[in-house]
N, CA, C and O atoms as a Maestro MAE file, in Angstrom:
{
 s_m_m2io_version
 :::
 2.0.0
}

f_m_ct {
 s_m_title
 :::
 protein
 m_atom[320] {
  # First column is atom index #
  i_m_mmod_type
  r_m_x_coord
  r_m_y_coord
  r_m_z_coord
  i_m_residue_number
  s_m_chain_name
  s_m_pdb_residue_name
  s_m_pdb_atom_name
  i_m_atomic_number
  :::
  1 25 0.830 -1.173 0.000 1 A "MET " " N  " 7
  2 3 0.000 0.000 0.000 1 A "MET " " CA " 6
  3 2 0.879 1.243 0.000 1 A "MET " " C  " 6
  4 15 2.088 1.160 0.218 1 A "MET " " O  " 8
  5 25 0.278 2.367 -0.240 2 A "ALA " " N  " 7
  6 3 1.057 3.584 -0.433 2 A "ALA " " CA " 6
  7 2 1.077 4.523 0.769 2 A "ALA " " C  " 6
  8 15 1.847 5.483 0.767 2 A "ALA " " O  " 8
  9 25 0.271 4.288 1.783 3 A "CYS " " N  " 7
  10 3 0.220 5.251 2.878 3 A "CYS " " CA " 6
  11 2 1.303 4.954 3.919 3 A "CYS " " C  " 6
  12 15 1.896 3.875 3.923 3 A "CYS " " O  " 8
  13 25 1.548 5.908 4.783 4 A "ARG " " N  " 7
  14 3 2.624 5.748 5.768 4 A "ARG " " CA " 6
  15 2 2.267 4.738 6.848 4 A "ARG " " C  " 6
  16 15 3.164 4.134 7.436 4 A "ARG " " O  " 8
  17 25 0.977 4.538 7.126 5 A "TYR " " N  " 7
  18 3 0.581 3.575 8.145 5 A "TYR " " CA " 6
  19 2 0.794 2.141 7.678 5 A "TYR " " C  " 6
  20 15 1.082 1.260 8.488 5 A "TYR " " O  " 8
  21 25 0.653 1.905 6.381 6 A "CYS " " N  " 7
  22 3 0.808 0.543 5.861 6 A "CYS " " CA " 6
  23 2 2.271 0.112 5.818 6 A "CYS " " C  " 6
  24 15 2.563 -1.081 5.734 6 A "CYS " " O  " 8
  25 25 3.170 1.050 5.875 7 A "GLU " " N  " 7
  26 3 4.579 0.707 5.847 7 A "GLU " " CA " 6
  27 2 5.123 0.385 7.235 7 A "GLU " " C  " 6
  28 15 6.256 -0.080 7.359 7 A "GLU " " O  " 8
  29 25 4.334 0.625 8.275 8 A "GLU " " N  " 7
  30 3 4.767 0.282 9.624 8 A "GLU " " CA " 6
  31 2 4.752 -1.226 9.795 8 A "GLU " " C  " 6
  32 15 4.000 -1.925 9.116 8 A "GLU " " O  " 8
  33 25 5.570 -1.720 10.688 9 A "SER " " N  " 7
  34 3 5.692 -3.161 10.828 9 A "SER " " CA " 6
  35 2 4.720 -3.748 11.843 9 A "SER " " C  " 6
  36 15 4.457 -4.950 11.795 9 A "SER " " O  " 8
  37 25 4.183 -2.961 12.748 10 A "TRP " " N  " 7
  38 3 3.318 -3.484 13.790 10 A "TRP " " CA " 6
  39 2 1.882 -3.536 13.285 10 A "TRP " " C  " 6
  40 15 1.355 -2.533 12.805 10 A "TRP " " O  " 8
  41 25 1.250 -4.697 13.390 11 A "PHE " " N  " 7
  42 3 -0.071 -4.931 12.814 11 A "PHE " " CA " 6
  43 2 -1.141 -4.029 13.426 11 A "PHE " " C  " 6
  44 15 -1.957 -3.461 12.700 11 A "PHE " " O  " 8
  45 25 -1.147 -3.893 14.745 12 A "PHE " " N  " 7
  46 3 -2.206 -3.134 15.400 12 A "PHE " " CA " 6
  47 2 -2.091 -1.639 15.162 12 A "PHE " " C  " 6
  48 15 -3.066 -0.915 15.360 12 A "PHE " " O  " 8
  49 25 -0.934 -1.158 14.747 13 A "ALA " " N  " 7
  50 3 -0.787 0.252 14.428 13 A "ALA " " CA " 6
  51 2 -1.452 0.599 13.104 13 A "ALA " " C  " 6
  52 15 -1.705 1.771 12.825 13 A "ALA " " O  " 8
  53 25 -1.737 -0.404 12.290 14 A "LYS " " N  " 7
  54 3 -2.335 -0.174 10.979 14 A "LYS " " CA " 6
  55 2 -3.855 -0.165 11.014 14 A "LYS " " C  " 6
  56 15 -4.487 0.420 10.134 14 A "LYS " " O  " 8
  57 25 -4.446 -0.796 12.003 15 A "LEU " " N  " 7
  58 3 -5.901 -0.934 12.038 15 A "LEU " " CA " 6
  59 2 -6.600 0.404 12.181 15 A "LEU " " C  " 6
  60 15 -6.275 1.189 13.072 15 A "LEU " " O  " 8
  61 25 -7.559 0.664 11.306 16 A "GLY " " N  " 7
  62 3 -8.407 1.835 11.405 16 A "GLY " " CA " 6
  63 2 -7.810 3.131 10.916 16 A "GLY " " C  " 6
  64 15 -8.448 4.173 11.065 16 A "GLY " " O  " 8
  65 25 -6.632 3.128 10.345 17 A "ARG " " N  " 7
  66 3 -5.995 4.375 9.926 17 A "ARG " " CA " 6
  67 2 -5.974 4.560 8.416 17 A "ARG " " C  " 6
  68 15 -6.061 5.690 7.938 17 A "ARG " " O  " 8
  69 25 -5.860 3.488 7.665 18 A "CYS " " N  " 7
  70 3 -5.722 3.592 6.214 18 A "CYS " " CA " 6
  71 2 -7.076 3.341 5.548 18 A "CYS " " C  " 6
  72 15 -7.637 2.250 5.654 18 A "CYS " " O  " 8
  73 25 -7.590 4.351 4.870 19 A "ARG " " N  " 7
  74 3 -8.890 4.208 4.207 19 A "ARG " " CA " 6
  75 2 -8.817 3.235 3.041 19 A "ARG " " C  " 6
  76 15 -9.801 2.562 2.736 19 A "ARG " " O  " 8
  77 25 -7.677 3.153 2.395 20 A "GLN " " N  " 7
  78 3 -7.524 2.224 1.282 20 A "GLN " " CA " 6
  79 2 -7.606 0.775 1.775 20 A "GLN " " C  " 6
  80 15 -8.265 -0.055 1.149 20 A "GLN " " O  " 8
  81 25 -6.963 0.480 2.856 21 A "CYS " " N  " 7
  82 3 -7.020 -0.874 3.426 21 A "CYS " " CA " 6
  83 2 -8.433 -1.212 3.899 21 A "CYS " " C  " 6
  84 15 -8.912 -2.329 3.707 21 A "CYS " " O  " 8
  85 25 -9.085 -0.245 4.512 22 A "MET " " N  " 7
  86 3 -10.443 -0.466 4.992 22 A "MET " " CA " 6
  87 2 -11.404 -0.681 3.829 22 A "MET " " C  " 6
  88 15 -12.301 -1.520 3.909 22 A "MET " " O  " 8
  89 25 -11.219 0.067 2.763 23 A "GLY " " N  " 7
  90 3 -12.069 -0.098 1.578 23 A "GLY " " CA " 6
  91 2 -11.870 -1.444 0.917 23 A "GLY " " C  " 6
  92 15 -12.835 -2.088 0.504 23 A "GLY " " O  " 8
  93 25 -10.619 -1.873 0.815 24 A "LEU " " N  " 7
  94 3 -10.346 -3.192 0.238 24 A "LEU " " CA " 6
  95 2 -10.918 -4.311 1.095 24 A "LEU " " C  " 6
  96 15 -11.383 -5.325 0.576 24 A "LEU " " O  " 8
  97 25 -10.882 -4.124 2.394 25 A "CYS " " N  " 7
  98 3 -11.418 -5.129 3.310 25 A "CYS " " CA " 6
  99 2 -12.941 -5.234 3.163 25 A "CYS " " C  " 6
  100 15 -13.496 -6.332 3.155 25 A "CYS " " O  " 8
  101 25 -13.601 -4.093 3.047 26 A "VAL " " N  " 7
  102 3 -15.056 -4.101 2.864 26 A "VAL " " CA " 6
  103 2 -15.419 -4.692 1.498 26 A "VAL " " C  " 6
  104 15 -16.388 -5.442 1.387 26 A "VAL " " O  " 8
  105 25 -14.650 -4.360 0.468 27 A "LEU " " N  " 7
  106 3 -14.893 -4.932 -0.853 27 A "LEU " " CA " 6
  107 2 -14.744 -6.447 -0.834 27 A "LEU " " C  " 6
  108 15 -15.565 -7.159 -1.412 27 A "LEU " " O  " 8
  109 25 -13.713 -6.938 -0.181 28 A "LEU " " N  " 7
  110 3 -13.510 -8.381 -0.065 28 A "LEU " " CA " 6
  111 2 -14.637 -9.030 0.730 28 A "LEU " " C  " 6
  112 15 -15.059 -10.144 0.417 28 A "LEU " " O  " 8
  113 25 -15.118 -8.347 1.744 29 A "LEU " " N  " 7
  114 3 -16.234 -8.853 2.546 29 A "LEU " " CA " 6
  115 2 -17.490 -9.005 1.687 29 A "LEU " " C  " 6
  116 15 -18.188 -10.014 1.782 29 A "LEU " " O  " 8
  117 25 -17.776 -8.021 0.860 30 A "VAL " " N  " 7
  118 3 -18.953 -8.076 -0.006 30 A "VAL " " CA " 6
  119 2 -18.803 -9.162 -1.064 30 A "VAL " " C  " 6
  120 15 -19.742 -9.918 -1.312 30 A "VAL " " O  " 8
  121 25 -17.638 -9.244 -1.686 31 A "VAL " " N  " 7
  122 3 -17.415 -10.253 -2.730 31 A "VAL " " CA " 6
  123 2 -17.515 -11.664 -2.161 31 A "VAL " " C  " 6
  124 15 -18.155 -12.530 -2.758 31 A "VAL " " O  " 8
  125 25 -16.896 -11.898 -1.028 32 A "LEU " " N  " 7
  126 3 -16.982 -13.235 -0.418 32 A "LEU " " CA " 6
  127 2 -18.406 -13.559 0.028 32 A "LEU " " C  " 6
  128 15 -18.840 -14.706 -0.071 32 A "LEU " " O  " 8
  129 25 -19.124 -12.569 0.511 33 A "GLY " " N  " 7
  130 3 -20.514 -12.784 0.898 33 A "GLY " " CA " 6
  131 2 -21.386 -13.148 -0.295 33 A "GLY " " C  " 6
  132 15 -22.219 -14.050 -0.210 33 A "GLY " " O  " 8
  133 25 -21.192 -12.439 -1.415 34 A "LEU " " N  " 7
  134 3 -21.958 -12.762 -2.621 34 A "LEU " " CA " 6
  135 2 -21.587 -14.129 -3.181 34 A "LEU " " C  " 6
  136 15 -22.455 -14.874 -3.635 34 A "LEU " " O  " 8
  137 25 -20.302 -14.457 -3.149 35 A "LEU " " N  " 7
  138 3 -19.886 -15.792 -3.590 35 A "LEU " " CA " 6
  139 2 -20.488 -16.876 -2.707 35 A "LEU " " C  " 6
  140 15 -20.891 -17.933 -3.193 35 A "LEU " " O  " 8
  141 25 -20.544 -16.611 -1.428 36 A "ASN " " N  " 7
  142 3 -21.101 -17.579 -0.500 36 A "ASN " " CA " 6
  143 2 -22.589 -17.808 -0.764 36 A "ASN " " C  " 6
  144 15 -23.079 -18.930 -0.638 36 A "ASN " " O  " 8
  145 25 -23.298 -16.753 -1.127 37 A "LEU " " N  " 7
  146 3 -24.734 -16.879 -1.355 37 A "LEU " " CA " 6
  147 2 -25.086 -17.480 -2.719 37 A "LEU " " C  " 6
  148 15 -26.002 -18.296 -2.818 37 A "LEU " " O  " 8
  149 25 -24.368 -17.082 -3.763 38 A "TYR " " N  " 7
  150 3 -24.805 -17.408 -5.109 38 A "TYR " " CA " 6
  151 2 -23.957 -18.441 -5.843 38 A "TYR " " C  " 6
  152 15 -24.343 -18.878 -6.927 38 A "TYR " " O  " 8
  153 25 -22.835 -18.841 -5.300 39 A "LEU " " N  " 7
  154 3 -21.986 -19.811 -5.984 39 A "LEU " " CA " 6
  155 2 -22.440 -21.227 -5.641 39 A "LEU " " C  " 6
  156 15 -22.463 -21.603 -4.469 39 A "LEU " " O  " 8
  157 25 -22.798 -22.008 -6.645 40 A "PRO " " N  " 7
  158 3 -23.191 -23.389 -6.353 40 A "PRO " " CA " 6
  159 2 -21.949 -24.245 -6.090 40 A "PRO " " C  " 6
  160 15 -21.157 -24.512 -6.994 40 A "PRO " " O  " 8
  161 25 -21.802 -24.656 -4.865 41 A "VAL " " N  " 7
  162 3 -20.637 -25.440 -4.462 41 A "VAL " " CA " 6
  163 2 -21.074 -26.885 -4.291 41 A "VAL " " C  " 6
  164 15 -22.037 -27.170 -3.579 41 A "VAL " " O  " 8
  165 25 -20.358 -27.804 -4.952 42 A "GLY " " N  " 7
  166 3 -20.733 -29.210 -4.900 42 A "GLY " " CA " 6
  167 2 -20.336 -29.898 -3.607 42 A "GLY " " C  " 6
  168 15 -21.078 -30.744 -3.110 42 A "GLY " " O  " 8
  169 25 -19.193 -29.557 -3.056 43 A "GLN " " N  " 7
  170 3 -18.728 -30.225 -1.850 43 A "GLN " " CA " 6
  171 2 -18.848 -29.284 -0.648 43 A "GLN " " C  " 6
  172 15 -18.676 -28.070 -0.756 43 A "GLN " " O  " 8
  173 25 -19.142 -29.880 0.470 44 A "VAL " " N  " 7
  174 3 -19.381 -29.104 1.685 44 A "VAL " " CA " 6
  175 2 -18.098 -28.440 2.184 44 A "VAL " " C  " 6
  176 15 -18.146 -27.350 2.754 44 A "VAL " " O  " 8
  177 25 -16.967 -29.082 1.976 45 A "VAL " " N  " 7
  178 3 -15.709 -28.541 2.495 45 A "VAL " " CA " 6
  179 2 -15.372 -27.202 1.841 45 A "VAL " " C  " 6
  180 15 -14.789 -26.337 2.495 45 A "VAL " " O  " 8
  181 25 -15.721 -27.010 0.576 46 A "TYR " " N  " 7
  182 3 -15.472 -25.736 -0.088 46 A "TYR " " CA " 6
  183 2 -16.401 -24.650 0.449 46 A "TYR " " C  " 6
  184 15 -16.001 -23.495 0.598 46 A "TYR " " O  " 8
  185 25 -17.621 -25.025 0.733 47 A "LYS " " N  " 7
  186 3 -18.578 -24.070 1.303 47 A "LYS " " CA " 6
  187 2 -18.123 -23.629 2.702 47 A "LYS " " C  " 6
  188 15 -18.223 -22.452 3.048 47 A "LYS " " O  " 8
  189 25 -17.631 -24.567 3.489 48 A "VAL " " N  " 7
  190 3 -17.144 -24.236 4.831 48 A "VAL " " CA " 6
  191 2 -15.902 -23.352 4.749 48 A "VAL " " C  " 6
  192 15 -15.756 -22.421 5.541 48 A "VAL " " O  " 8
  193 25 -15.016 -23.629 3.811 49 A "ALA " " N  " 7
  194 3 -13.812 -22.804 3.635 49 A "ALA " " CA " 6
  195 2 -14.183 -21.388 3.213 49 A "ALA " " C  " 6
  196 15 -13.569 -20.419 3.660 49 A "ALA " " O  " 8
  197 25 -15.176 -21.272 2.361 50 A "LEU " " N  " 7
  198 3 -15.638 -19.952 1.933 50 A "LEU " " CA " 6
  199 2 -16.277 -19.191 3.087 50 A "LEU " " C  " 6
  200 15 -16.075 -17.985 3.223 50 A "LEU " " O  " 8
  201 25 -17.039 -19.881 3.907 51 A "GLN " " N  " 7
  202 3 -17.664 -19.241 5.061 51 A "GLN " " CA " 6
  203 2 -16.630 -18.825 6.110 51 A "GLN " " C  " 6
  204 15 -16.762 -17.766 6.723 51 A "GLN " " O  " 8
  205 25 -15.615 -19.645 6.316 52 A "LEU " " N  " 7
  206 3 -14.568 -19.291 7.274 52 A "LEU " " CA " 6
  207 2 -13.729 -18.113 6.790 52 A "LEU " " C  " 6
  208 15 -13.317 -17.271 7.588 52 A "LEU " " O  " 8
  209 25 -13.478 -18.055 5.486 53 A "SER " " N  " 7
  210 3 -12.739 -16.904 4.963 53 A "SER " " CA " 6
  211 2 -13.576 -15.635 5.083 53 A "SER " " C  " 6
  212 15 -13.036 -14.566 5.369 53 A "SER " " O  " 8
  213 25 -14.892 -15.738 4.866 54 A "TRP " " N  " 7
  214 3 -15.760 -14.585 5.062 54 A "TRP " " CA " 6
  215 2 -15.760 -14.142 6.527 54 A "TRP " " C  " 6
  216 15 -15.746 -12.946 6.818 54 A "TRP " " O  " 8
  217 25 -15.777 -15.098 7.432 55 A "LEU " " N  " 7
  218 3 -15.752 -14.773 8.855 55 A "LEU " " CA " 6
  219 2 -14.453 -14.070 9.248 55 A "LEU " " C  " 6
  220 15 -14.470 -13.119 10.029 55 A "LEU " " O  " 8
  221 25 -13.338 -14.533 8.711 56 A "ALA " " N  " 7
  222 3 -12.046 -13.903 9.018 56 A "ALA " " CA " 6
  223 2 -12.009 -12.459 8.511 56 A "ALA " " C  " 6
  224 15 -11.522 -11.569 9.208 56 A "ALA " " O  " 8
  225 25 -12.517 -12.229 7.315 57 A "VAL " " N  " 7
  226 3 -12.537 -10.870 6.771 57 A "VAL " " CA " 6
  227 2 -13.526 -10.003 7.548 57 A "VAL " " C  " 6
  228 15 -13.291 -8.807 7.724 57 A "VAL " " O  " 8
  229 25 -14.623 -10.589 8.011 58 A "ALA " " N  " 7
  230 3 -15.586 -9.831 8.806 58 A "ALA " " CA " 6
  231 2 -14.971 -9.384 10.131 58 A "ALA " " C  " 6
  232 15 -15.201 -8.257 10.570 58 A "ALA " " O  " 8
  233 25 -14.203 -10.245 10.762 59 A "VAL " " N  " 7
  234 3 -13.542 -9.878 12.020 59 A "VAL " " CA " 6
  235 2 -12.504 -8.780 11.771 59 A "VAL " " C  " 6
  236 15 -12.375 -7.854 12.572 59 A "VAL " " O  " 8
  237 25 -11.770 -8.881 10.671 60 A "LEU " " N  " 7
  238 3 -10.796 -7.845 10.327 60 A "LEU " " CA " 6
  239 2 -11.492 -6.517 10.044 60 A "LEU " " C  " 6
  240 15 -11.006 -5.468 10.466 60 A "LEU " " O  " 8
  241 25 -12.612 -6.543 9.343 61 A "SER " " N  " 7
  242 3 -13.378 -5.323 9.083 61 A "SER " " CA " 6
  243 2 -13.908 -4.717 10.374 61 A "SER " " C  " 6
  244 15 -13.904 -3.497 10.542 61 A "SER " " O  " 8
  245 25 -14.361 -5.562 11.278 62 A "LEU " " N  " 7
  246 3 -14.836 -5.078 12.569 62 A "LEU " " CA " 6
  247 2 -13.698 -4.422 13.358 62 A "LEU " " C  " 6
  248 15 -13.901 -3.392 14.000 62 A "LEU " " O  " 8
  249 25 -12.512 -5.012 13.310 63 A "GLY " " N  " 7
  250 3 -11.349 -4.418 13.969 63 A "GLY " " CA " 6
  251 2 -11.015 -3.055 13.388 63 A "GLY " " C  " 6
  252 15 -10.719 -2.116 14.127 63 A "GLY " " O  " 8
  253 25 -11.061 -2.945 12.055 64 A "HIS " " N  " 7
  254 3 -10.830 -1.655 11.412 64 A "HIS " " CA " 6
  255 2 -11.871 -0.635 11.845 64 A "HIS " " C  " 6
  256 15 -11.531 0.512 12.137 64 A "HIS " " O  " 8
  257 25 -13.127 -1.039 11.889 65 A "LEU " " N  " 7
  258 3 -14.201 -0.125 12.259 65 A "LEU " " CA " 6
  259 2 -14.077 0.348 13.698 65 A "LEU " " C  " 6
  260 15 -14.245 1.534 13.982 65 A "LEU " " O  " 8
  261 25 -13.789 -0.562 14.591 66 A "VAL " " N  " 7
  262 3 -13.655 -0.201 16.015 66 A "VAL " " CA " 6
  263 2 -12.482 0.750 16.216 66 A "VAL " " C  " 6
  264 15 -12.613 1.742 16.934 66 A "VAL " " O  " 8
  265 25 -11.356 0.471 15.605 67 A "MET " " N  " 7
  266 3 -10.192 1.333 15.796 67 A "MET " " CA " 6
  267 2 -10.369 2.686 15.111 67 A "MET " " C  " 6
  268 15 -9.915 3.703 15.635 67 A "MET " " O  " 8
  269 25 -11.025 2.715 13.941 68 A "ALA " " N  " 7
  270 3 -11.289 3.994 13.278 68 A "ALA " " CA " 6
  271 2 -12.213 4.850 14.133 68 A "ALA " " C  " 6
  272 15 -12.018 6.061 14.239 68 A "ALA " " O  " 8
  273 25 -13.208 4.232 14.736 69 A "LEU " " N  " 7
  274 3 -14.102 4.961 15.629 69 A "LEU " " CA " 6
  275 2 -13.359 5.460 16.865 69 A "LEU " " C  " 6
  276 15 -13.594 6.578 17.323 69 A "LEU " " O  " 8
  277 25 -12.470 4.641 17.401 70 A "TYR " " N  " 7
  278 3 -11.665 5.049 18.555 70 A "TYR " " CA " 6
  279 2 -10.777 6.249 18.213 70 A "TYR " " C  " 6
  280 15 -10.709 7.210 18.979 70 A "TYR " " O  " 8
  281 25 -10.094 6.193 17.059 71 A "TYR " " N  " 7
  282 3 -9.227 7.301 16.664 71 A "TYR " " CA " 6
  283 2 -10.039 8.561 16.403 71 A "TYR " " C  " 6
  284 15 -9.610 9.661 16.749 71 A "TYR " " O  " 8
  285 25 -11.202 8.406 15.799 72 A "TRP " " N  " 7
  286 3 -12.051 9.561 15.501 72 A "TRP " " CA " 6
  287 2 -12.546 10.206 16.789 72 A "TRP " " C  " 6
  288 15 -12.525 11.431 16.913 72 A "TRP " " O  " 8
  289 25 -12.991 9.401 17.747 73 A "LEU " " N  " 7
  290 3 -13.493 9.946 19.007 73 A "LEU " " CA " 6
  291 2 -12.376 10.549 19.853 73 A "LEU " " C  " 6
  292 15 -12.576 11.588 20.483 73 A "LEU " " O  " 8
  293 25 -11.210 9.920 19.879 74 A "SER " " N  " 7
  294 3 -10.119 10.455 20.681 74 A "SER " " CA " 6
  295 2 -9.573 11.749 20.072 74 A "SER " " C  " 6
  296 15 -9.155 12.644 20.806 74 A "SER " " O  " 8
  297 25 -9.571 11.858 18.748 75 A "ASP " " N  " 7
  298 3 -9.133 13.083 18.094 75 A "ASP " " CA " 6
  299 2 -10.127 14.198 18.338 75 A "ASP " " C  " 6
  300 15 -9.741 15.355 18.503 75 A "ASP " " O  " 8
  301 25 -11.406 13.856 18.360 76 A "ARG " " N  " 7
  302 3 -12.443 14.833 18.610 76 A "ARG " " CA " 6
  303 2 -12.397 15.350 20.044 76 A "ARG " " C  " 6
  304 15 -12.623 16.536 20.285 76 A "ARG " " O  " 8
  305 25 -12.108 14.471 20.988 77 A "ASN " " N  " 7
  306 3 -12.033 14.886 22.395 77 A "ASN " " CA " 6
  307 2 -10.795 15.719 22.669 77 A "ASN " " C  " 6
  308 15 -10.820 16.583 23.546 77 A "ASN " " O  " 8
  309 25 -9.708 15.482 21.938 78 A "ASP " " N  " 7
  310 3 -8.471 16.252 22.148 78 A "ASP " " CA " 6
  311 2 -8.618 17.705 21.670 78 A "ASP " " C  " 6
  312 15 -7.980 18.606 22.215 78 A "ASP " " O  " 8
  313 25 -9.454 17.924 20.660 79 A "LYS " " N  " 7
  314 3 -9.594 19.269 20.098 79 A "LYS " " CA " 6
  315 2 -10.517 20.157 20.925 79 A "LYS " " C  " 6
  316 15 -10.490 21.378 20.777 79 A "LYS " " O  " 8
  317 25 -11.307 19.578 21.765 80 A "GLY " " N  " 7
  318 3 -12.106 20.462 22.569 80 A "GLY " " CA " 6
  319 2 -13.379 19.871 22.968 80 A "GLY " " C  " 6
  320 15 -14.169 20.513 23.660 80 A "GLY " " O  " 8
  :::
 }
 m_bond[319] {
  # First column is bond index #
  i_m_from
  i_m_to
  i_m_order
  :::
  1 1 2 1
  2 2 3 1
  3 3 4 2
  4 3 5 1
  5 5 6 1
  6 6 7 1
  7 7 8 2
  8 7 9 1
  9 9 10 1
  10 10 11 1
  11 11 12 2
  12 11 13 1
  13 13 14 1
  14 14 15 1
  15 15 16 2
  16 15 17 1
  17 17 18 1
  18 18 19 1
  19 19 20 2
  20 19 21 1
  21 21 22 1
  22 22 23 1
  23 23 24 2
  24 23 25 1
  25 25 26 1
  26 26 27 1
  27 27 28 2
  28 27 29 1
  29 29 30 1
  30 30 31 1
  31 31 32 2
  32 31 33 1
  33 33 34 1
  34 34 35 1
  35 35 36 2
  36 35 37 1
  37 37 38 1
  38 38 39 1
  39 39 40 2
  40 39 41 1
  41 41 42 1
  42 42 43 1
  43 43 44 2
  44 43 45 1
  45 45 46 1
  46 46 47 1
  47 47 48 2
  48 47 49 1
  49 49 50 1
  50 50 51 1
  51 51 52 2
  52 51 53 1
  53 53 54 1
  54 54 55 1
  55 55 56 2
  56 55 57 1
  57 57 58 1
  58 58 59 1
  59 59 60 2
  60 59 61 1
  61 61 62 1
  62 62 63 1
  63 63 64 2
  64 63 65 1
  65 65 66 1
  66 66 67 1
  67 67 68 2
  68 67 69 1
  69 69 70 1
  70 70 71 1
  71 71 72 2
  72 71 73 1
  73 73 74 1
  74 74 75 1
  75 75 76 2
  76 75 77 1
  77 77 78 1
  78 78 79 1
  79 79 80 2
  80 79 81 1
  81 81 82 1
  82 82 83 1
  83 83 84 2
  84 83 85 1
  85 85 86 1
  86 86 87 1
  87 87 88 2
  88 87 89 1
  89 89 90 1
  90 90 91 1
  91 91 92 2
  92 91 93 1
  93 93 94 1
  94 94 95 1
  95 95 96 2
  96 95 97 1
  97 97 98 1
  98 98 99 1
  99 99 100 2
  100 99 101 1
  101 101 102 1
  102 102 103 1
  103 103 104 2
  104 103 105 1
  105 105 106 1
  106 106 107 1
  107 107 108 2
  108 107 109 1
  109 109 110 1
  110 110 111 1
  111 111 112 2
  112 111 113 1
  113 113 114 1
  114 114 115 1
  115 115 116 2
  116 115 117 1
  117 117 118 1
  118 118 119 1
  119 119 120 2
  120 119 121 1
  121 121 122 1
  122 122 123 1
  123 123 124 2
  124 123 125 1
  125 125 126 1
  126 126 127 1
  127 127 128 2
  128 127 129 1
  129 129 130 1
  130 130 131 1
  131 131 132 2
  132 131 133 1
  133 133 134 1
  134 134 135 1
  135 135 136 2
  136 135 137 1
  137 137 138 1
  138 138 139 1
  139 139 140 2
  140 139 141 1
  141 141 142 1
  142 142 143 1
  143 143 144 2
  144 143 145 1
  145 145 146 1
  146 146 147 1
  147 147 148 2
  148 147 149 1
  149 149 150 1
  150 150 151 1
  151 151 152 2
  152 151 153 1
  153 153 154 1
  154 154 155 1
  155 155 156 2
  156 155 157 1
  157 157 158 1
  158 158 159 1
  159 159 160 2
  160 159 161 1
  161 161 162 1
  162 162 163 1
  163 163 164 2
  164 163 165 1
  165 165 166 1
  166 166 167 1
  167 167 168 2
  168 167 169 1
  169 169 170 1
  170 170 171 1
  171 171 172 2
  172 171 173 1
  173 173 174 1
  174 174 175 1
  175 175 176 2
  176 175 177 1
  177 177 178 1
  178 178 179 1
  179 179 180 2
  180 179 181 1
  181 181 182 1
  182 182 183 1
  183 183 184 2
  184 183 185 1
  185 185 186 1
  186 186 187 1
  187 187 188 2
  188 187 189 1
  189 189 190 1
  190 190 191 1
  191 191 192 2
  192 191 193 1
  193 193 194 1
  194 194 195 1
  195 195 196 2
  196 195 197 1
  197 197 198 1
  198 198 199 1
  199 199 200 2
  200 199 201 1
  201 201 202 1
  202 202 203 1
  203 203 204 2
  204 203 205 1
  205 205 206 1
  206 206 207 1
  207 207 208 2
  208 207 209 1
  209 209 210 1
  210 210 211 1
  211 211 212 2
  212 211 213 1
  213 213 214 1
  214 214 215 1
  215 215 216 2
  216 215 217 1
  217 217 218 1
  218 218 219 1
  219 219 220 2
  220 219 221 1
  221 221 222 1
  222 222 223 1
  223 223 224 2
  224 223 225 1
  225 225 226 1
  226 226 227 1
  227 227 228 2
  228 227 229 1
  229 229 230 1
  230 230 231 1
  231 231 232 2
  232 231 233 1
  233 233 234 1
  234 234 235 1
  235 235 236 2
  236 235 237 1
  237 237 238 1
  238 238 239 1
  239 239 240 2
  240 239 241 1
  241 241 242 1
  242 242 243 1
  243 243 244 2
  244 243 245 1
  245 245 246 1
  246 246 247 1
  247 247 248 2
  248 247 249 1
  249 249 250 1
  250 250 251 1
  251 251 252 2
  252 251 253 1
  253 253 254 1
  254 254 255 1
  255 255 256 2
  256 255 257 1
  257 257 258 1
  258 258 259 1
  259 259 260 2
  260 259 261 1
  261 261 262 1
  262 262 263 1
  263 263 264 2
  264 263 265 1
  265 265 266 1
  266 266 267 1
  267 267 268 2
  268 267 269 1
  269 269 270 1
  270 270 271 1
  271 271 272 2
  272 271 273 1
  273 273 274 1
  274 274 275 1
  275 275 276 2
  276 275 277 1
  277 277 278 1
  278 278 279 1
  279 279 280 2
  280 279 281 1
  281 281 282 1
  282 282 283 1
  283 283 284 2
  284 283 285 1
  285 285 286 1
  286 286 287 1
  287 287 288 2
  288 287 289 1
  289 289 290 1
  290 290 291 1
  291 291 292 2
  292 291 293 1
  293 293 294 1
  294 294 295 1
  295 295 296 2
  296 295 297 1
  297 297 298 1
  298 298 299 1
  299 299 300 2
  300 299 301 1
  301 301 302 1
  302 302 303 1
  303 303 304 2
  304 303 305 1
  305 305 306 1
  306 306 307 1
  307 307 308 2
  308 307 309 1
  309 309 310 1
  310 310 311 1
  311 311 312 2
  312 311 313 1
  313 313 314 1
  314 314 315 1
  315 315 316 2
  316 315 317 1
  317 317 318 1
  318 318 319 1
  319 319 320 2
  :::
 }
}
């Protein structure tokens, strides 16, 4: 990624700061959700793998959302 937060090495320092990363995460969440709903999967193991990958991206999106809200509220409280 191109922003200064994505070049940092610590994972938790990146959460909720980069809009590009958050947008890609939401896009992946939507694409995996649509694939899960509309893709006819013959074997159950592929369906479970798709659902688990959607769950992992959902947790990552939730982490981004919580940290972005935290940074927004803490910045707002610091200004007055």
